[in-house]
C-alpha positions as CSV (number, residue, x, y, z in Angstrom):
1,X,122.9,66.1,100.1
2,X,125.3,67.4,103.1
3,X,122.4,69.2,105.0
4,X,125.4,70.1,107.9
5,X,127.3,72.3,105.2
6,X,123.9,73.5,103.9
7,X,123.2,74.7,107.7
8,X,126.6,76.2,107.9
9,X,126.1,78.4,104.4
10,X,123.0,79.5,105.6
11,X,124.0,80.4,109.4
12,X,127.1,82.2,107.6
13,X,125.0,84.1,105.0
14,X,122.4,85.3,107.5
15,X,124.7,86.3,110.4
16,X,126.6,88.5,107.8
17,X,122.9,90.2,106.7
18,X,122.3,90.5,110.4
19,X,125.6,92.2,111.2
20,X,124.7,94.8,108.7
21,X,121.1,95.5,109.9
22,X,120.2,98.7,111.9
23,X,119.7,98.2,115.5
24,X,116.0,99.3,114.8
25,X,115.4,96.4,112.0
26,X,113.5,93.4,112.5
27,X,115.8,90.2,113.0
28,X,115.1,87.0,111.5
29,X,115.1,85.3,114.6
30,X,112.1,87.7,116.0
31,X,109.9,86.0,113.2
32,X,107.1,83.6,114.6
33,X,104.1,81.7,112.9
34,X,100.8,81.0,114.7
35,X,101.7,77.4,113.8
36,X,105.2,76.3,114.3
37,X,107.0,75.2,111.0
38,X,110.5,73.7,110.6
39,X,113.2,76.4,109.1
40,X,114.0,76.3,105.6
41,X,117.5,76.4,105.6
42,X,118.1,78.4,102.4
43,X,115.3,81.1,102.7
44,X,115.0,83.3,105.8
45,X,111.5,83.2,107.6
46,X,110.4,86.2,105.8
47,X,111.8,85.1,102.3
48,X,109.9,81.9,102.7
49,X,106.7,84.4,103.1
50,X,107.6,86.2,100.2
51,X,107.7,83.2,98.2
52,X,104.4,82.0,99.4
53,X,102.6,85.1,98.5
54,X,104.1,85.7,95.0
55,X,103.0,81.9,94.3
56,X,99.3,82.3,95.6
57,X,96.6,82.6,93.5
58,X,95.4,86.1,94.8
59,X,99.1,87.2,93.7
60,X,98.3,86.1,90.2
61,X,95.2,88.2,90.1
62,X,96.8,91.5,90.7
63,X,97.3,92.2,87.0
64,X,93.7,92.1,86.2
65,X,92.7,94.7,89.0
66,X,92.3,98.7,88.5
67,X,94.4,100.8,90.5
68,X,92.3,103.9,90.1
69,X,90.4,104.1,86.9
70,X,87.7,101.5,86.2
71,X,87.2,100.0,83.0
72,X,90.5,102.0,81.1
73,X,92.1,98.3,81.1
74,X,89.8,97.4,78.5
75,X,91.4,99.7,76.2
76,X,94.5,101.0,77.4
77,X,97.0,98.0,78.8
78,X,99.5,100.5,79.9
79,X,97.0,102.1,82.6
80,X,98.4,101.2,86.2
81,X,96.8,98.4,87.5
82,X,97.4,96.9,90.9
83,X,100.6,94.5,90.1
84,X,102.2,97.5,88.7
85,X,101.7,99.4,91.7
86,X,102.6,96.4,94.0
87,X,106.1,96.4,92.0
88,X,106.4,100.1,92.6
89,X,105.8,99.5,96.3
90,X,108.3,96.6,96.7
91,X,111.0,98.5,94.7
92,X,110.4,102.0,96.4
93,X,110.8,100.5,100.0
94,X,113.5,98.6,99.2
95,X,115.4,101.0,98.2
96,X,114.6,102.9,101.4
97,X,115.1,100.0,103.5
98,X,118.7,99.3,102.1
99,X,119.8,102.8,102.7
100,X,118.4,102.5,106.4
101,X,120.0,98.8,107.0
102,X,116.3,97.3,107.5
103,X,115.1,93.6,106.9
104,X,114.7,93.4,103.1
105,X,113.2,90.1,103.1
106,X,110.3,91.1,105.5
107,X,109.9,94.6,103.5
108,X,109.5,92.9,100.2
109,X,107.0,90.3,101.7
110,X,104.5,93.1,103.3
111,X,104.9,95.3,100.0
112,X,104.2,92.2,97.6
113,X,101.4,91.1,99.8
114,X,99.8,94.6,101.0
115,X,97.0,95.0,98.5
116,X,96.0,91.1,98.2
117,X,92.5,91.9,99.0
118,X,91.7,94.7,97.1
119,X,88.3,93.9,94.9
120,X,87.8,94.6,91.4
121,X,87.8,98.3,90.5
122,X,90.2,99.3,93.1
123,X,88.9,102.0,95.9
124,X,85.4,102.4,93.9
125,X,85.0,98.5,94.1
126,X,85.8,98.7,97.7
127,X,83.3,101.4,98.4
128,X,80.7,99.5,96.8
129,X,81.4,96.1,98.4
130,X,81.4,97.7,102.0
131,X,77.9,99.0,101.1
132,X,77.0,95.6,100.2
133,X,78.8,94.1,103.2
134,X,77.2,96.8,105.6
135,X,73.7,95.9,104.1
136,X,73.9,92.1,105.0
137,X,75.1,92.5,108.6
138,X,78.8,91.7,108.2
139,X,80.6,95.1,109.0
140,X,82.4,97.3,106.5
141,X,84.8,95.8,104.1
142,X,88.3,97.2,104.0
143,X,90.9,96.0,101.7
144,X,93.9,95.9,104.2
145,X,91.8,93.5,106.3
146,X,90.8,91.5,103.6
147,X,94.5,91.3,102.6
148,X,95.2,89.6,105.8
149,X,92.0,87.5,105.7
150,X,93.3,85.9,102.0
151,X,96.4,85.2,103.4
152,X,95.3,83.7,106.7
153,X,91.8,82.1,105.8
154,X,91.3,82.0,101.9
155,X,94.9,80.6,100.3
156,X,95.5,77.3,100.1
157,X,91.8,76.2,99.7
158,X,91.4,77.6,103.2
159,X,94.3,76.8,104.9
160,X,96.1,79.7,104.5
161,X,99.7,80.7,104.1
162,X,100.6,80.7,107.8
163,X,102.7,83.8,107.5
164,X,104.9,85.2,110.2
165,X,103.3,87.6,112.7
166,X,105.4,90.6,111.5
167,X,104.4,90.0,107.7
168,X,100.8,89.9,108.6
169,X,100.9,92.9,110.6
170,X,102.5,95.1,107.9
171,X,99.9,93.6,105.5
172,X,96.9,94.7,107.5
173,X,98.6,98.3,108.7
174,X,99.9,99.4,105.4
175,X,97.1,102.1,105.0
176,X,98.8,104.4,103.0
177,X,95.3,106.6,102.8
178,X,96.4,108.1,105.9
179,X,98.8,111.2,105.8
180,X,101.7,110.9,108.7
181,X,104.6,113.0,108.7
182,X,106.2,110.5,110.8
183,X,105.6,106.7,111.3
184,X,106.7,105.3,114.6
185,X,106.4,101.4,114.9
186,X,104.3,100.1,117.9
187,X,106.4,97.3,118.5
188,X,104.5,95.7,121.4
189,X,101.7,94.8,119.3
190,X,100.0,91.0,119.8
191,X,97.6,89.0,117.8
192,X,95.0,90.4,120.2
193,X,95.8,93.8,119.0
194,X,95.1,92.7,115.4
195,X,91.7,91.2,116.2
196,X,90.7,94.1,118.1
197,X,91.6,96.4,115.2
198,X,89.7,94.0,112.7
199,X,86.5,94.1,115.0
200,X,86.5,98.2,115.6
201,X,87.1,99.0,111.8
202,X,84.6,96.4,110.5
203,X,82.2,98.3,113.0
204,X,82.9,101.4,111.3
205,X,84.8,103.0,114.0
206,X,88.2,104.9,113.4
207,X,91.3,103.1,115.2
208,X,94.9,104.7,115.9
209,X,97.0,102.2,114.1
210,X,100.4,101.6,113.5
211,X,102.6,98.9,112.0
212,X,104.9,96.7,114.6
213,X,108.1,97.2,112.6
214,X,109.9,99.8,111.0
215,X,109.7,97.7,108.0
216,X,106.1,98.1,108.1
217,X,106.5,101.6,108.4
218,X,108.7,101.8,105.3
219,X,106.2,99.8,103.3
220,X,103.2,102.3,104.4
221,X,105.1,105.1,103.5
222,X,106.2,103.7,100.3
223,X,102.6,103.0,99.3
224,X,102.1,106.9,99.4
225,X,105.2,107.4,97.2
226,X,104.4,104.7,94.7
227,X,101.0,106.0,94.0
228,X,100.9,109.9,94.1
229,X,102.7,110.6,91.3
230,X,101.7,107.4,88.9
231,X,98.1,108.7,89.5
232,X,99.1,112.0,87.8
233,X,100.7,110.3,85.0
234,X,97.6,108.1,84.2
235,X,95.1,110.9,84.6
236,X,97.4,112.8,82.2
237,X,97.6,109.9,79.8
238,X,93.7,109.6,80.1
239,X,93.1,113.4,79.3
240,X,91.6,114.0,82.9
241,X,94.3,116.8,83.6
242,X,97.4,118.4,81.9
243,X,100.4,118.5,83.4
244,X,100.1,122.4,83.7
245,X,97.3,122.0,85.8
246,X,99.5,121.0,88.6
247,X,100.0,122.9,91.6
248,X,102.8,125.3,91.0
249,X,104.3,125.5,94.5
250,X,104.0,121.5,94.7
251,X,105.5,121.4,91.1
252,X,108.6,123.6,92.4
253,X,109.4,121.6,95.5
254,X,108.5,118.0,94.6
255,X,108.7,117.9,90.6
256,X,105.9,117.6,88.0
257,X,107.0,114.0,86.7
258,X,106.3,110.6,88.3
259,X,110.2,110.0,88.3
260,X,111.1,113.1,90.1
261,X,108.1,113.2,92.7
262,X,109.4,109.6,94.1
263,X,113.0,110.6,93.7
264,X,112.1,113.6,96.1
265,X,110.0,111.8,98.4
266,X,112.4,108.9,98.9
267,X,115.4,111.2,99.7
268,X,113.4,112.9,102.3
269,X,112.3,109.7,103.7
270,X,116.0,108.4,103.8
271,X,117.5,111.6,105.3
272,X,115.1,112.3,107.8
273,X,114.9,108.3,109.2
274,X,118.5,107.4,109.1
275,X,119.6,106.2,112.7
276,X,116.1,107.2,113.7
277,X,113.2,105.0,115.6
278,X,110.9,106.1,113.2
279,X,110.3,106.7,109.6
280,X,109.5,110.4,108.5
281,X,109.3,112.8,105.8
282,X,110.8,116.5,106.7
283,X,107.9,118.8,107.4
284,X,108.3,121.0,104.1
285,X,108.1,117.9,102.1
286,X,105.1,116.7,103.8
287,X,103.1,119.9,103.6
288,X,103.4,119.8,99.8
289,X,102.9,116.1,99.4
290,X,99.4,116.6,101.4
291,X,98.7,119.5,99.1
292,X,99.5,117.0,96.2
293,X,97.0,114.5,97.7
294,X,94.3,116.9,98.0
295,X,94.8,118.1,94.5
296,X,94.6,114.4,93.2
297,X,91.3,113.8,95.2
298,X,89.7,117.0,93.7
299,X,91.3,116.6,90.2
300,X,91.5,113.0,89.6
301,X,89.6,111.0,92.3
302,X,86.4,112.6,92.1
303,X,86.4,113.3,88.4
304,X,83.0,113.0,86.6
305,X,84.2,110.1,84.6
306,X,85.5,108.3,87.7
307,X,82.1,108.9,89.2
308,X,80.1,107.8,86.6
309,X,81.9,104.4,86.5
310,X,81.3,104.2,90.4
311,X,77.8,104.2,89.8
312,X,77.9,101.3,87.5
313,X,79.8,99.6,90.0
314,X,77.5,100.4,92.6
315,X,74.4,98.9,90.9
316,X,76.0,96.0,89.7
317,X,77.7,95.0,92.8
318,X,74.8,95.2,94.9
319,X,72.6,92.7,92.6
320,X,75.6,90.3,92.0
321,X,75.9,90.0,96.0
322,X,72.2,89.1,96.4
323,X,72.7,86.8,93.4
324,X,75.2,84.7,94.8
325,X,73.6,84.6,98.1
326,X,70.5,83.2,96.6
327,X,72.8,80.7,94.6
328,X,74.3,79.6,98.0
329,X,70.6,79.5,99.4
330,X,69.3,77.4,96.7
331,X,72.4,75.1,96.5
332,X,72.7,76.2,92.9
333,X,76.2,74.2,92.1
334,X,76.2,75.4,88.4
335,X,77.0,79.0,90.1
336,X,80.5,80.1,89.8
337,X,80.7,80.7,93.6
338,X,80.4,76.8,93.8
339,X,82.6,76.1,90.7
340,X,85.0,78.7,91.0
341,X,85.6,79.1,94.7
342,X,83.5,77.3,97.3
343,X,84.0,74.1,95.8
344,X,87.9,74.2,96.4
345,X,87.6,75.3,100.0
346,X,88.3,73.1,103.0
347,X,85.7,72.6,105.8
348,X,87.8,74.9,108.1
349,X,86.8,77.9,105.7
350,X,83.4,76.6,104.7
351,X,82.3,76.3,108.4
352,X,83.6,79.0,109.8
353,X,82.0,81.8,107.7
354,X,78.6,83.0,106.9
355,X,77.1,83.2,103.3
356,X,77.3,86.7,103.2
357,X,81.0,86.3,104.0
358,X,81.9,84.0,101.6
359,X,80.1,86.0,98.9
360,X,82.3,89.1,100.2
361,X,85.3,86.8,99.7
362,X,84.5,85.6,96.1
363,X,83.8,89.1,94.7
364,X,86.9,90.8,96.4
365,X,89.2,88.2,95.0
366,X,87.5,88.7,91.1
367,X,89.6,90.7,88.6
368,X,87.9,93.7,86.7
369,X,87.1,91.2,83.5
370,X,86.2,88.4,85.8
371,X,83.7,90.7,87.2
372,X,82.3,92.2,84.0
373,X,82.2,89.1,82.7
374,X,79.8,87.9,85.7
375,X,77.7,90.9,85.5
376,X,77.0,90.1,81.6
377,X,76.2,86.3,82.4
378,X,73.8,87.0,84.7
379,X,72.1,90.4,83.7
380,X,73.2,92.1,80.6
381,X,73.6,91.0,77.2
382,X,76.1,92.6,75.1
383,X,78.8,95.1,76.7
384,X,78.5,96.1,80.1
385,X,80.0,99.5,79.7
């Protein structure tokens, strides 16, 4: 192989891409890893991050994890799952990023990795797992923190993926639950900032937090764009609400279907962010988006059927968490926490984390179906739901 020619081709292509970047974009030469590695010469550093993420076990498990509606994937395989949501976030953020002249490889890496740490059953599972974590003294559970933990300390048998700082920061900073009209990157962030954030959030404290890059801000705002209308479509599909139930003024401004809502929101972000050092909706769009979020919370996320599923998850999570702790304590090598998790981990992981943290990590990696089977195997002969 002519490595000199390969290097020349790589340099030409990356130079061409960089020449078309916005002045606010993250350059490939700004990428850095905690552990230095040789350059790839056919992929940018952030493209390498993207590929490591999509080839990870955590990424493959996306398709088996609930987005919002727990247990529905047992009878309706077209209801959104975590894999679809992640794909939507990637597509939307790339569309915005391309129009704004941003680094698309970095955007894609963040988007595809942002939800790796989601436990089974979406946010219901997150709430239940967080209760267990606090009860056993390891602090609150937050899926964005767990996502970073997966790429840093769980993947590759505990060695981690050694992703670039900007990708890791985007993953932990993606919080789409917070409503922001304007997202302005905190470009001076360091590794210590990330560790401080983790400590504060696990202690149950609020923490003002923005991504370090424009690309991270794009993924964060795209996370909201991707789920707001899709959750409505899923709720209509499951007869939780009807399309005519949507707030009339929101429909008039944003649209009454997911495709129109996405189109309106994406165009607002592009128009209001172009050649700016921030990512933003206009005020009117932000107003109606917030109103639609509140509607979703009242009519979808706190629906009685959703609440009933949460009760099942709460009860089973507590029992399963305690059982795995007992399995570790008694050195029950037949337990799945050994055969499917701990036996494959290097000493760097096994020696660093407590038993409760190992249980947390094992449960967080599970798909909905795997979790159900574990509950049935341990405690409930027959069907779980």
